[in-house]
N, C-alpha and C positions, 0 to 999 in steps of 0.2 A: 592819728590813727588813721592811715590810709584807707582807701575804698576797699582795696582787697581785705583788710585786714578786719574790716565791716562786715561786711557781706561773708566773710567763712565765720566770724561771730554769730549773724545771723542763721547763717549756715546750721551752726551747731546747735542756738537758742530753738532752733526747728526743731530739730532730732529731738531731744528733750522735751520739747512739750507734747511732741506723739509719745515717745515714750512714757510720759505723764498719765496722756488721756490714757492709756493700757492699763495702767496700773491704777488707776481712778475708775475704770470699767468695770475691771475683775475684782474690784470689793463691793463687796454686796451687806446693803443694811434693813432692817424690818423695823417697820410703823404699824405699831397696832391702835385700835381703839380701845376705850375700858372695853372690859369684857371677852377682848379678842374678835368683836363678832365682823369687823374689816383688819385685813390684813394688807398693808402694801410695800412690795418692798423695790426699792431703786438699788443703784448701784452708786457710788462715789463720785459720777461724774454728770449725776441728778436725771438719770434718765429711767422711767417706772418700766419694773422688769417681770412685776406682776401684782393680781389685786385677786385678791382673793374675799368674799361676801357670804356670812353665815346665812346659811337661809331664814334664820330666826328672824333679822334683820326685814324680811319680806312679810312677815305676820303683822307687822305694824304700819297702818296704809301710811302714815303723814311721810310728806317727801322729805322733809326739815330734819327728823327724827335721821336718815340714812344720809342727809347732806353733812349732819354734825358729826355721825360716827365718819366718814369719809374722811372730812375736814380734819377729826384729829389725828388717823392715823397719819393722812400725808403730811402734817407739820412734823409729825412726832421722827417719821421716816427723813423727812427734811433733814431737822437738826442736829441727827446722826452723821448722815449721807455728810453733809457742811465739814463736822468734827473728824470723821476720818478721811476727807478732801485733804483738810488743812492740816492733819498731822504726815500724811503722803506726802504730800508738797512740802512741808518743811526737812523730811527726812532728806527727799531727792533735793533739796538746795533752794535758792534763792529762787530761779529762773529770771535771773535779771530782773528781779523787783515784781514779778507780775503774778506772786500767790496771791490772789483777790479774797482769799479767807486771813490772809494773816491781820 
């Protein structure tokens, strides 16, 4: 394959990656802790969009309690975002074998 063909192929791949990033950025998932005391929204590009903490959380003085709730909500959101990202990437094609979630 010639250098020009490789360059054209790379340019097309770059366009597809930008398109994929836009699709992933538009997909929002929500992760919650038990009791929905902490709610974290991420997009499928793994960017945090919002964090909501119920005021009840602040009634307990232990920071370990709040840390546990945040970790639980974030872990749930990340798992959901990874599933959405994997599904969207497989819908868009292989992207030259670059799907990190496959």
